[in-house]
NUDRENVO-647591 format. One record per residue (C-alpha): y, z, x; residue in three letters. Coordinates in Angstrom, 3 decimals, always signed. Each point is the difference from the previous one (the first is absolute). Example, Ala and Ser with C-alpha at 12.3 -4.5 7.8 and 13.67 -1.06 7.14 Angstrom:
% NUDRENVO-647591
<rec v="-4.500" w="+7.800" u="+12.300" type="Ala"/>
<rec v="+3.440" w="-0.660" u="+1.370" type="Ser"/>
END
This chain:
% NUDRENVO-647591
<rec v="+17.009" w="-34.392" u="+40.015" type="Met"/>
<rec v="+1.606" w="-3.172" u="-1.300" type="Ser"/>
<rec v="-1.045" w="-1.575" u="-3.290" type="Val"/>
<rec v="-3.668" w="-0.649" u="+0.408" type="Thr"/>
<rec v="-3.068" w="-0.973" u="-1.957" type="Gln"/>
<rec v="-2.664" w="+2.627" u="-0.616" type="Val"/>
<rec v="-3.495" w="-0.355" u="-1.418" type="Ala"/>
<rec v="-0.396" w="+0.916" u="-3.661" type="Ala"/>
<rec v="-2.079" w="-0.538" u="-3.124" type="Tyr"/>
<rec v="+1.926" w="-1.649" u="-2.818" type="Ala"/>
<rec v="-0.494" w="-1.370" u="-3.488" type="Ala"/>
<rec v="+1.363" w="-3.568" u="+0.303" type="Pro"/>
<rec v="+0.497" w="-0.289" u="-3.769" type="Ala"/>
<rec v="-0.514" w="+2.107" u="-3.151" type="Pro"/>
<rec v="-3.661" w="+0.943" u="-0.521" type="Lys"/>
<rec v="-1.013" w="-1.847" u="+3.175" type="Ala"/>
<rec v="-2.367" w="+1.721" u="+2.452" type="Pro"/>
<rec v="+1.732" w="+1.682" u="+2.908" type="Leu"/>
<rec v="-0.319" w="-1.784" u="+3.336" type="Glu"/>
<rec v="+0.917" w="+0.603" u="+3.616" type="Arg"/>
<rec v="+3.401" w="-1.366" u="+1.010" type="Thr"/>
<rec v="+3.121" w="+0.967" u="+1.916" type="Thr"/>
<rec v="+3.320" w="+1.310" u="-1.306" type="Val"/>
<rec v="+3.369" w="+0.593" u="+1.691" type="Pro"/>
<rec v="+1.304" w="+3.415" u="+0.984" type="Arg"/>
<rec v="+3.690" w="+0.506" u="+0.677" type="Arg"/>
<rec v="+1.374" w="+1.194" u="+3.351" type="Pro"/>
<rec v="+0.117" w="+3.760" u="+0.476" type="Val"/>
<rec v="+3.525" w="+0.936" u="-1.085" type="Gly"/>
<rec v="+2.199" w="+2.962" u="+0.827" type="Glu"/>
<rec v="-1.822" w="+2.421" u="-2.314" type="His"/>
<rec v="-3.377" w="-1.731" u="-0.242" type="Asp"/>
<rec v="-3.442" w="+0.987" u="+1.181" type="Val"/>
<rec v="-2.757" w="-2.468" u="+0.805" type="Leu"/>
<rec v="-3.292" w="+1.398" u="-1.263" type="Ile"/>
<rec v="-3.377" w="-0.965" u="+1.356" type="Asp"/>
<rec v="-1.961" w="+0.243" u="-3.260" type="Ile"/>
<rec v="-3.360" w="+1.736" u="+0.293" type="Lys"/>
<rec v="-1.045" w="+0.271" u="-3.645" type="Tyr"/>
<rec v="+1.203" w="-1.356" u="-3.350" type="Ser"/>
<rec v="-1.262" w="+1.276" u="-3.334" type="Gly"/>
<rec v="-0.838" w="-2.295" u="-2.904" type="Ile"/>
<rec v="+1.843" w="+1.119" u="-3.133" type="Cys"/>
<rec v="-0.744" w="-1.314" u="-3.500" type="His"/>
<rec v="+3.643" w="-1.068" u="-0.146" type="Ser"/>
<rec v="-0.747" w="-2.430" u="+2.857" type="Asp"/>
<rec v="-2.411" w="-1.756" u="-2.321" type="Ile"/>
<rec v="+2.439" w="+0.018" u="-2.940" type="His"/>
<rec v="+2.676" w="-1.625" u="+2.129" type="Gln"/>
<rec v="-2.191" w="-2.484" u="+1.884" type="Ala"/>
<rec v="-1.203" w="-1.229" u="-3.389" type="Arg"/>
<rec v="+3.432" w="-0.037" u="-1.699" type="Asp"/>
<rec v="-1.097" w="+2.748" u="-2.368" type="Gly"/>
<rec v="+3.420" w="+1.670" u="+0.004" type="Trp"/>
<rec v="+2.057" w="-3.165" u="-0.078" type="Gly"/>
<rec v="+0.733" w="-2.881" u="+2.324" type="Glu"/>
<rec v="-0.571" w="+0.841" u="+3.650" type="Gly"/>
<rec v="+1.243" w="-1.373" u="+3.312" type="Ile"/>
<rec v="-2.601" w="-2.072" u="+1.838" type="Phe"/>
<rec v="-1.518" w="-0.087" u="+2.508" type="Pro"/>
<rec v="-0.419" w="+3.750" u="-0.585" type="Met"/>
<rec v="-1.225" w="+2.509" u="+2.564" type="Val"/>
<rec v="-0.821" w="+3.126" u="-2.049" type="Pro"/>
<rec v="-0.288" w="+3.519" u="+1.311" type="Gly"/>
<rec v="+2.257" w="+3.040" u="-0.388" type="His"/>
<rec v="-2.301" w="+2.699" u="+1.314" type="Glu"/>
<rec v="+0.663" w="-0.447" u="+3.708" type="Ile"/>
<rec v="-0.967" w="+2.316" u="+2.852" type="Ala"/>
<rec v="+0.627" w="-0.848" u="+3.622" type="Gly"/>
<rec v="+1.664" w="+0.811" u="+3.304" type="Val"/>
<rec v="+3.561" w="-0.733" u="+1.117" type="Val"/>
<rec v="-0.037" w="-2.781" u="+2.610" type="Ala"/>
<rec v="+3.754" w="-0.516" u="+0.449" type="Glu"/>
<rec v="+3.220" w="+1.600" u="-1.234" type="Val"/>
<rec v="+3.515" w="-1.333" u="-0.419" type="Gly"/>
<rec v="+2.801" w="+1.453" u="+2.138" type="Pro"/>
<rec v="+1.407" w="+2.085" u="-2.862" type="Gly"/>
<rec v="-3.282" w="+1.549" u="-1.132" type="Val"/>
<rec v="+0.025" w="+3.814" u="+0.060" type="Thr"/>
<rec v="-2.968" w="+0.959" u="-2.190" type="Arg"/>
<rec v="-2.874" w="-1.624" u="+1.879" type="Phe"/>
<rec v="-1.197" w="-0.873" u="+3.469" type="Ala"/>
<rec v="-2.575" w="-2.429" u="+1.351" type="Val"/>
<rec v="-3.459" w="+1.429" u="-0.600" type="Gly"/>
<rec v="+0.876" w="+1.950" u="-3.161" type="Asp"/>
<rec v="-2.472" w="-0.143" u="-2.903" type="Arg"/>
<rec v="+1.859" w="-1.360" u="-3.016" type="Val"/>
<rec v="-0.425" w="-1.335" u="-3.500" type="Gly"/>
<rec v="+1.727" w="-2.394" u="-2.373" type="Val"/>
<rec v="-0.387" w="+0.118" u="-3.758" type="Gly"/>
<rec v="+1.311" w="-2.133" u="-2.840" type="Cys"/>
<rec v="+3.689" w="-0.093" u="+1.001" type="Ile"/>
<rec v="+1.605" w="-1.568" u="+3.080" type="Val"/>
<rec v="+3.620" w="+0.084" u="-1.181" type="Asp"/>
<rec v="+2.317" w="+0.940" u="-2.865" type="Ser"/>
<rec v="+3.763" w="-0.060" u="-0.604" type="Cys"/>
<rec v="+0.440" w="+3.406" u="+1.715" type="Arg"/>
<rec v="+3.178" w="+0.629" u="-2.013" type="Glu"/>
<rec v="-0.939" w="+0.670" u="-3.636" type="Cys"/>
<rec v="-0.504" w="+3.438" u="-1.513" type="Glu"/>
<rec v="-3.760" w="-0.270" u="+0.273" type="Gln"/>
<rec v="-0.033" w="-1.126" u="+3.643" type="Cys"/>
<rec v="+2.418" w="+2.758" u="+0.984" type="Leu"/>
<rec v="-2.254" w="+2.516" u="-1.754" type="Ala"/>
<rec v="-3.039" w="-1.147" u="+1.983" type="Gly"/>
<rec v="-1.534" w="-1.824" u="-2.955" type="Gln"/>
<rec v="+0.114" w="-3.476" u="+1.464" type="Glu"/>
<rec v="-2.857" w="-1.119" u="-2.238" type="Gln"/>
<rec v="+2.464" w="+0.024" u="-2.917" type="Tyr"/>
<rec v="+2.802" w="-1.817" u="+1.854" type="Cys"/>
<rec v="+2.580" w="-1.329" u="-2.468" type="Ala"/>
<rec v="+0.097" w="-3.344" u="+1.837" type="Glu"/>
<rec v="-3.779" w="-0.164" u="+0.222" type="Gly"/>
<rec v="-2.204" w="+0.707" u="+2.984" type="Ile"/>
<rec v="-1.069" w="-2.490" u="+2.626" type="Thr"/>
<rec v="-3.768" w="+0.084" u="-0.263" type="Gly"/>
<rec v="-2.154" w="-0.038" u="+3.100" type="Thr"/>
<rec v="-1.323" w="-3.339" u="-1.231" type="Tyr"/>
<rec v="+0.686" w="-2.480" u="-2.819" type="Asn"/>
<rec v="+3.738" w="+0.598" u="+0.309" type="Ala"/>
<rec v="+3.066" w="-1.488" u="+1.646" type="Leu"/>
<rec v="+1.862" w="+1.963" u="+2.654" type="Asp"/>
<rec v="+3.790" w="+0.153" u="+0.316" type="Lys"/>
<rec v="-0.049" w="-3.275" u="+1.921" type="Asn"/>
<rec v="-1.925" w="-1.705" u="-2.783" type="Gly"/>
<rec v="-3.177" w="-0.168" u="+2.067" type="Glu"/>
<rec v="-3.396" w="+0.880" u="-1.537" type="Pro"/>
<rec v="-1.579" w="+3.303" u="+0.960" type="Thr"/>
<rec v="-3.615" w="-0.042" u="+1.148" type="Tyr"/>
<rec v="-2.223" w="+3.050" u="-0.269" type="Gly"/>
<rec v="-2.613" w="+1.908" u="+1.885" type="Gly"/>
<rec v="-2.916" w="-2.420" u="+0.062" type="Tyr"/>
<rec v="+1.292" w="-0.995" u="+3.435" type="Ser"/>
<rec v="-0.022" w="+1.127" u="+3.609" type="Thr"/>
<rec v="+3.657" w="+1.068" u="+0.301" type="His"/>
<rec v="+3.014" w="+0.772" u="-2.162" type="Ile"/>
<rec v="+3.678" w="+0.689" u="+0.734" type="Val"/>
<rec v="+1.572" w="+2.694" u="-2.203" type="Val"/>
<rec v="+3.271" w="+1.929" u="-0.026" type="Asp"/>
<rec v="-0.593" w="+3.527" u="+1.328" type="Glu"/>
<rec v="+1.499" w="+1.453" u="-3.209" type="Asn"/>
<rec v="-2.893" w="-1.454" u="-2.020" type="Tyr"/>
<rec v="-2.681" w="+1.097" u="+2.447" type="Thr"/>
<rec v="-1.821" w="+3.339" u="-0.136" type="Val"/>
<rec v="-1.865" w="+2.052" u="+2.562" type="Arg"/>
<rec v="-3.746" w="+0.500" u="-0.400" type="Ile"/>
<rec v="-0.887" w="+3.539" u="+1.087" type="Pro"/>
<rec v="-2.560" w="+0.441" u="+2.763" type="Asp"/>
<rec v="-2.324" w="+1.745" u="-2.446" type="Gly"/>
<rec v="-0.605" w="-3.222" u="-1.923" type="Leu"/>
<rec v="-2.119" w="-2.853" u="+1.361" type="Ala"/>
<rec v="+1.792" w="-3.314" u="-0.412" type="Leu"/>
<rec v="-2.747" w="-1.607" u="-2.079" type="Asp"/>
<rec v="-0.087" w="+2.726" u="-2.673" type="Val"/>
<rec v="+3.795" w="+0.340" u="+0.137" type="Ala"/>
<rec v="+0.752" w="-3.654" u="-0.810" type="Ala"/>
<rec v="-0.711" w="+0.254" u="-3.773" type="Pro"/>
<rec v="+2.206" w="+3.070" u="-0.247" type="Leu"/>
<rec v="+3.036" w="-2.271" u="+0.473" type="Leu"/>
<rec v="-0.470" w="-1.255" u="-3.567" type="Cys"/>
<rec v="-2.896" w="+1.768" u="-1.728" type="Ala"/>
<rec v="+0.883" w="+3.390" u="+1.435" type="Gly"/>
<rec v="+3.713" w="-0.050" u="-0.777" type="Ile"/>
<rec v="-0.559" w="-1.626" u="-3.403" type="Thr"/>
<rec v="-1.901" w="+3.128" u="-1.058" type="Leu"/>
<rec v="+1.850" w="+2.606" u="+2.038" type="Tyr"/>
<rec v="+3.408" w="-0.878" u="-1.461" type="Ser"/>
<rec v="-0.815" w="+0.544" u="-3.715" type="Pro"/>
<rec v="-2.187" w="+3.013" u="+0.727" type="Leu"/>
<rec v="+2.926" w="+1.650" u="+1.796" type="Arg"/>
<rec v="+2.603" w="-1.172" u="-2.526" type="His"/>
<rec v="-1.951" w="+1.370" u="-2.983" type="Trp"/>
<rec v="-0.796" w="+3.158" u="+1.970" type="Gln"/>
<rec v="-3.756" w="-0.134" u="+0.277" type="Ala"/>
<rec v="-1.110" w="+3.300" u="+1.472" type="Gly"/>
<rec v="-1.628" w="+3.357" u="-0.756" type="Pro"/>
<rec v="-0.358" w="+0.619" u="-3.716" type="Gly"/>
<rec v="+0.358" w="-3.678" u="-0.887" type="Lys"/>
<rec v="-2.769" w="-2.139" u="-1.468" type="Lys"/>
<rec v="+0.164" w="-3.559" u="+1.314" type="Val"/>
<rec v="-2.120" w="-2.988" u="-1.011" type="Ala"/>
<rec v="-0.342" w="-3.132" u="+2.110" type="Val"/>
<rec v="-1.021" w="-3.135" u="-1.909" type="Val"/>
<rec v="-2.173" w="-2.245" u="+2.163" type="Gly"/>
<rec v="-1.748" w="+0.893" u="+3.248" type="Leu"/>
<rec v="+0.877" w="-2.967" u="+2.186" type="Gly"/>
<rec v="+2.253" w="-0.635" u="+2.975" type="Gly"/>
<rec v="+2.901" w="+1.817" u="-1.657" type="Leu"/>
<rec v="-1.915" w="+2.493" u="-2.083" type="Gly"/>
<rec v="-2.106" w="+1.480" u="+2.785" type="His"/>
<rec v="+3.185" w="+0.872" u="+1.898" type="Met"/>
<rec v="+1.444" w="+1.496" u="-3.179" type="Gly"/>
<rec v="-2.979" w="+2.330" u="-0.268" type="Val"/>
<rec v="+0.270" w="+1.051" u="+3.643" type="Lys"/>
<rec v="+3.745" w="+0.599" u="-0.114" type="Ile"/>
<rec v="+0.087" w="+1.769" u="-3.388" type="Ala"/>
<rec v="-2.797" w="+2.295" u="+1.150" type="His"/>
<rec v="+1.808" w="+0.752" u="+3.273" type="Ala"/>
<rec v="+3.149" w="+0.822" u="-2.006" type="Leu"/>
<rec v="-2.028" w="+2.637" u="-1.851" type="Gly"/>
<rec v="-0.387" w="-1.644" u="-3.413" type="Ala"/>
<rec v="-3.186" w="+0.022" u="-2.073" type="Glu"/>
<rec v="-1.089" w="-3.639" u="+0.106" type="Val"/>
<rec v="-1.987" w="-2.057" u="-2.499" type="Thr"/>
<rec v="-1.081" w="-3.608" u="+0.487" type="Val"/>
<rec v="-0.063" w="-2.298" u="-3.017" type="Leu"/>
<rec v="-2.089" w="-3.054" u="+0.848" type="Ser"/>
<rec v="-1.770" w="-2.685" u="-2.017" type="Gln"/>
<rec v="-3.402" w="+1.390" u="+0.949" type="Ser"/>
<rec v="-1.559" w="+2.887" u="+1.887" type="Leu"/>
<rec v="-1.104" w="-2.324" u="+2.818" type="Arg"/>
<rec v="+2.387" w="+1.552" u="+2.525" type="Lys"/>
<rec v="-0.201" w="+3.585" u="-1.259" type="Lys"/>
<rec v="-1.570" w="+1.356" u="+3.180" type="Glu"/>
<rec v="+2.798" w="-1.565" u="+2.050" type="Asp"/>
<rec v="+2.703" w="+1.329" u="-2.302" type="Gly"/>
<rec v="-1.249" w="+3.564" u="+0.273" type="Leu"/>
<rec v="-0.362" w="-0.329" u="+3.781" type="Arg"/>
<rec v="+3.585" w="-1.233" u="+0.302" type="Leu"/>
<rec v="+1.392" w="+3.006" u="-1.833" type="Gly"/>
<rec v="-0.379" w="-0.465" u="-3.756" type="Ala"/>
<rec v="-1.242" w="+2.948" u="-2.037" type="Ser"/>
<rec v="-0.987" w="-2.159" u="-2.981" type="His"/>
<rec v="-1.021" w="-3.609" u="-0.568" type="Tyr"/>
<rec v="-0.224" w="-1.772" u="-3.370" type="Tyr"/>
<rec v="-0.939" w="-3.498" u="-1.138" type="Ala"/>
<rec v="+2.650" w="-1.653" u="-2.167" type="Thr"/>
<rec v="-2.675" w="-2.297" u="-1.454" type="Ser"/>
<rec v="-1.321" w="+3.103" u="-1.802" type="Asp"/>
<rec v="+2.142" w="+0.400" u="-3.114" type="Glu"/>
<rec v="-0.671" w="+3.736" u="-0.097" type="Thr"/>
<rec v="+1.952" w="+0.355" u="+3.269" type="Thr"/>
<rec v="+3.254" w="-0.529" u="-1.879" type="Phe"/>
<rec v="-0.972" w="+2.617" u="-2.584" type="Glu"/>
<rec v="-1.071" w="+2.587" u="+2.584" type="Lys"/>
<rec v="+3.101" w="-0.361" u="+2.127" type="Leu"/>
<rec v="+2.706" w="-0.246" u="-2.666" type="Ala"/>
<rec v="+3.071" w="+2.001" u="+1.058" type="Gly"/>
<rec v="-1.445" w="+0.842" u="+3.419" type="Ser"/>
<rec v="+2.313" w="-1.362" u="+2.680" type="Phe"/>
<rec v="+3.462" w="+0.645" u="+1.364" type="Asp"/>
<rec v="-0.032" w="-3.310" u="+1.855" type="Leu"/>
<rec v="-2.083" w="-3.169" u="-0.141" type="Ile"/>
<rec v="+0.448" w="-2.659" u="+2.688" type="Val"/>
<rec v="-1.475" w="-3.410" u="-0.826" type="Ser"/>
<rec v="-0.947" w="-2.139" u="+2.983" type="Thr"/>
<rec v="-1.705" w="-2.809" u="-1.900" type="Val"/>
<rec v="+1.402" w="-3.517" u="-0.113" type="Ser"/>
<rec v="-1.417" w="-0.885" u="-3.414" type="Ala"/>
<rec v="+1.594" w="+0.825" u="-3.376" type="Pro"/>
<rec v="-1.098" w="+3.363" u="-1.381" type="Leu"/>
<rec v="-0.014" w="+1.357" u="-3.573" type="Pro"/>
<rec v="+3.075" w="+2.110" u="+0.702" type="Leu"/>
<rec v="-0.057" w="+1.827" u="-3.313" type="Asp"/>
<rec v="-3.443" w="+1.391" u="+0.755" type="Ala"/>
<rec v="+1.048" w="+1.163" u="+3.468" type="Tyr"/>
<rec v="+3.260" w="+1.546" u="-1.199" type="Leu"/>
<rec v="-2.013" w="+2.221" u="-2.335" type="Arg"/>
<rec v="-1.518" w="+1.606" u="+3.102" type="Leu"/>
<rec v="+3.370" w="+1.457" u="+1.043" type="Leu"/>
<rec v="+1.302" w="+3.462" u="-0.721" type="Lys"/>
<rec v="+3.416" w="+0.405" u="-1.608" type="Val"/>
<rec v="+2.578" w="-1.217" u="+2.546" type="Asp"/>
<rec v="-2.725" w="-1.724" u="+1.992" type="Gly"/>
<rec v="+0.570" w="-3.262" u="+1.853" type="Ala"/>
<rec v="-2.072" w="-3.168" u="+0.271" type="Phe"/>
<rec v="+1.070" w="-1.888" u="+3.114" type="Val"/>
<rec v="-0.966" w="-3.586" u="+0.785" type="Asn"/>
<rec v="-0.359" w="-1.076" u="+3.610" type="Val"/>
<rec v="-2.474" w="-2.803" u="-0.722" type="Gly"/>
<rec v="+1.751" w="-3.124" u="-1.255" type="Ala"/>
<rec v="-1.927" w="-2.173" u="-2.483" type="Pro"/>
<rec v="+0.990" w="-3.649" u="-0.142" type="Glu"/>
<rec v="-0.024" w="+0.132" u="-3.822" type="Glu"/>
<rec v="+2.274" w="+1.952" u="-2.393" type="Pro"/>
<rec v="-1.361" w="+3.212" u="-1.518" type="Val"/>
<rec v="+0.202" w="+1.278" u="-3.577" type="Ala"/>
<rec v="+1.400" w="+3.381" u="-1.026" type="Leu"/>
<rec v="+0.550" w="+1.923" u="-3.229" type="Asn"/>
<rec v="+3.158" w="+2.041" u="+0.652" type="Leu"/>
<rec v="-1.329" w="+2.886" u="-2.059" type="Phe"/>
<rec v="-2.314" w="+0.605" u="+2.963" type="Ser"/>
<rec v="+2.953" w="+1.170" u="+2.066" type="Val"/>
<rec v="+2.116" w="+1.456" u="-2.800" type="Ile"/>
<rec v="-2.732" w="+2.438" u="-0.985" type="Gly"/>
<rec v="-0.119" w="+2.489" u="+2.857" type="Gly"/>
<rec v="+3.212" w="-1.074" u="+1.767" type="Arg"/>
<rec v="-2.109" w="-1.980" u="+2.438" type="Lys"/>
<rec v="+1.207" w="-2.262" u="+2.761" type="Thr"/>
<rec v="-1.286" w="-3.496" u="+0.710" type="Leu"/>
<rec v="+1.224" w="-0.894" u="+3.461" type="Ala"/>
<rec v="-0.518" w="-2.117" u="+3.068" type="Gly"/>
<rec v="+0.353" w="+0.557" u="+3.706" type="Ser"/>
<rec v="+0.323" w="-2.444" u="+2.902" type="Met"/>
<rec v="-1.050" w="+0.932" u="+3.545" type="Ile"/>
<rec v="+2.537" w="+2.320" u="+1.679" type="Gly"/>
<rec v="+3.017" w="-0.057" u="+2.268" type="Gly"/>
<rec v="-0.267" w="-0.059" u="+3.786" type="Ile"/>
<rec v="+0.628" w="+3.737" u="+0.437" type="Ala"/>
<rec v="-2.549" w="+0.863" u="-2.683" type="Glu"/>
<rec v="-2.523" w="-2.356" u="+1.605" type="Thr"/>
<rec v="+0.418" w="+1.907" u="+3.266" type="Gln"/>
<rec v="-0.394" w="+3.265" u="-1.912" type="Glu"/>
<rec v="-3.212" w="-1.325" u="-1.549" type="Met"/>
<rec v="-1.439" w="-1.002" u="+3.385" type="Leu"/>
<rec v="+0.800" w="+3.425" u="+1.437" type="Asp"/>
<rec v="-1.589" w="+1.662" u="-3.059" type="Phe"/>
<rec v="-3.134" w="-2.125" u="+0.312" type="Cys"/>
<rec v="-0.292" w="+0.770" u="+3.706" type="Ala"/>
<rec v="+0.414" w="+3.722" u="-0.664" type="Glu"/>
<rec v="-2.751" w="-0.058" u="-2.632" type="His"/>
<rec v="-2.301" w="-2.495" u="+1.720" type="Gly"/>
<rec v="+0.412" w="-2.633" u="-2.699" type="Leu"/>
<rec v="-0.740" w="-3.574" u="+0.969" type="Gly"/>
<rec v="-1.097" w="-2.850" u="-2.197" type="Ser"/>
<rec v="-3.698" w="-0.707" u="-0.532" type="Glu"/>
<rec v="-0.315" w="-3.423" u="+1.595" type="Ile"/>
<rec v="-2.214" w="-2.949" u="+0.808" type="Glu"/>
<rec v="+1.281" w="-1.822" u="+3.086" type="Val"/>
<rec v="-0.463" w="-3.771" u="-0.089" type="Ile"/>
<rec v="+0.669" w="-2.999" u="+2.211" type="Ala"/>
<rec v="+2.862" w="-2.233" u="-1.120" type="Ala"/>
<rec v="-2.369" w="-2.856" u="-0.801" type="Glu"/>
<rec v="-1.502" w="+2.188" u="-2.759" type="Gln"/>
<rec v="+3.279" w="+0.300" u="-1.900" type="Val"/>
<rec v="-0.866" w="-2.436" u="-2.812" type="Asn"/>
<rec v="-3.326" w="+1.729" u="-0.592" type="Glu"/>
<rec v="+1.836" w="+3.338" u="+0.022" type="Ala"/>
<rec v="+2.392" w="-1.228" u="-2.712" type="Tyr"/>
<rec v="-2.925" w="-0.823" u="-2.273" type="Glu"/>
<rec v="-1.587" w="+3.356" u="+0.698" type="Arg"/>
<rec v="+3.239" w="+1.824" u="-0.847" type="Val"/>
<rec v="+0.101" w="-1.810" u="-3.339" type="Leu"/>
<rec v="-3.620" w="+1.040" u="-0.592" type="Ala"/>
<rec v="+0.796" w="+3.640" u="+0.940" type="Ser"/>
<rec v="-2.494" w="-0.374" u="+2.831" type="Asp"/>
<rec v="+1.732" w="+2.003" u="+2.712" type="Val"/>
<rec v="+0.159" w="+3.706" u="+0.730" type="Arg"/>
<rec v="+2.883" w="+0.115" u="+0.162" type="Tyr"/>
<rec v="+2.278" w="-2.191" u="+2.103" type="Arg"/>
<rec v="-0.624" w="-3.053" u="+2.137" type="Phe"/>
<rec v="+1.823" w="+0.064" u="+3.313" type="Val"/>
<rec v="+0.331" w="-3.068" u="+2.203" type="Ile"/>
<rec v="-0.513" w="+0.516" u="+3.726" type="Asp"/>
<rec v="+2.956" w="-1.987" u="+1.334" type="Ala"/>
<rec v="-1.838" w="-0.648" u="+3.277" type="Ala"/>
<rec v="-2.128" w="-2.498" u="-1.969" type="Thr"/>
<rec v="+2.932" w="-2.123" u="-1.238" type="Ile"/>
END
């Protein structure tokens, strides 16, 4: 395949509605795979970036870093994949490959900075365009295999939402004997509940209301509390080994840190656009950790997919046509999806 134009949905400018267009894809290089995209998840970070919420973006912008598809062509040097393989692409399509983090399989923390699947510039200075499109060309080293046990539509959100929760849960050793709380039961949080439960932890959901309690318990939580009820913070003081916050709005961190046991950790994977306030005595008392975590490396993403296939864990999805993407964005902001929109790429 030479450089060609493929159909896509793009935001032409910050905060502008997404519209159908075409974008260029590079020729299939020595170690590249051409992927016929089947499904692309809609992540809240797509909305942040398309609306310049995290800083100035590159426009026109084709969002999408939860990509599931089938290999349509491989470069002559490709050894990991063959035409017809079921594959996925997450948030990273390149990194420096030489720094300590890259060599350790933690490409997400590349010292030179990652090349994002979209809203980034590749090594040739060309913009990257994401998964809201029919095809994408990606280096085989940044492509993962989707196990046969996972349908492509429910697998797509795992490429961001799944790994974003799997990585901190594994790093902070969620498992038998550990009490884990997940803050927010949305696109990220519902996967956190599923994965933490499958790892053997006792899981609690902390949500603004009890509206989704039945879902939370069905997905694997043992307990479900409303954070709008002030007594929740009194009842649960000193309860948790690990709290993972998936929300993208500022939280009263001091109140949440009081819920940790001594040596407990509060890990942020949701990224508010605004700064947050903190009284340092909230971490000093109890030797507590306030931390963050960003997706996972390529090897860990493959590990996560294999784990999810083994335990039958896919995302809870609502499949939409591409022309519904702007409506879907508004519904995500209104928390009106259970729990991840997935675009059927055949409709682009």
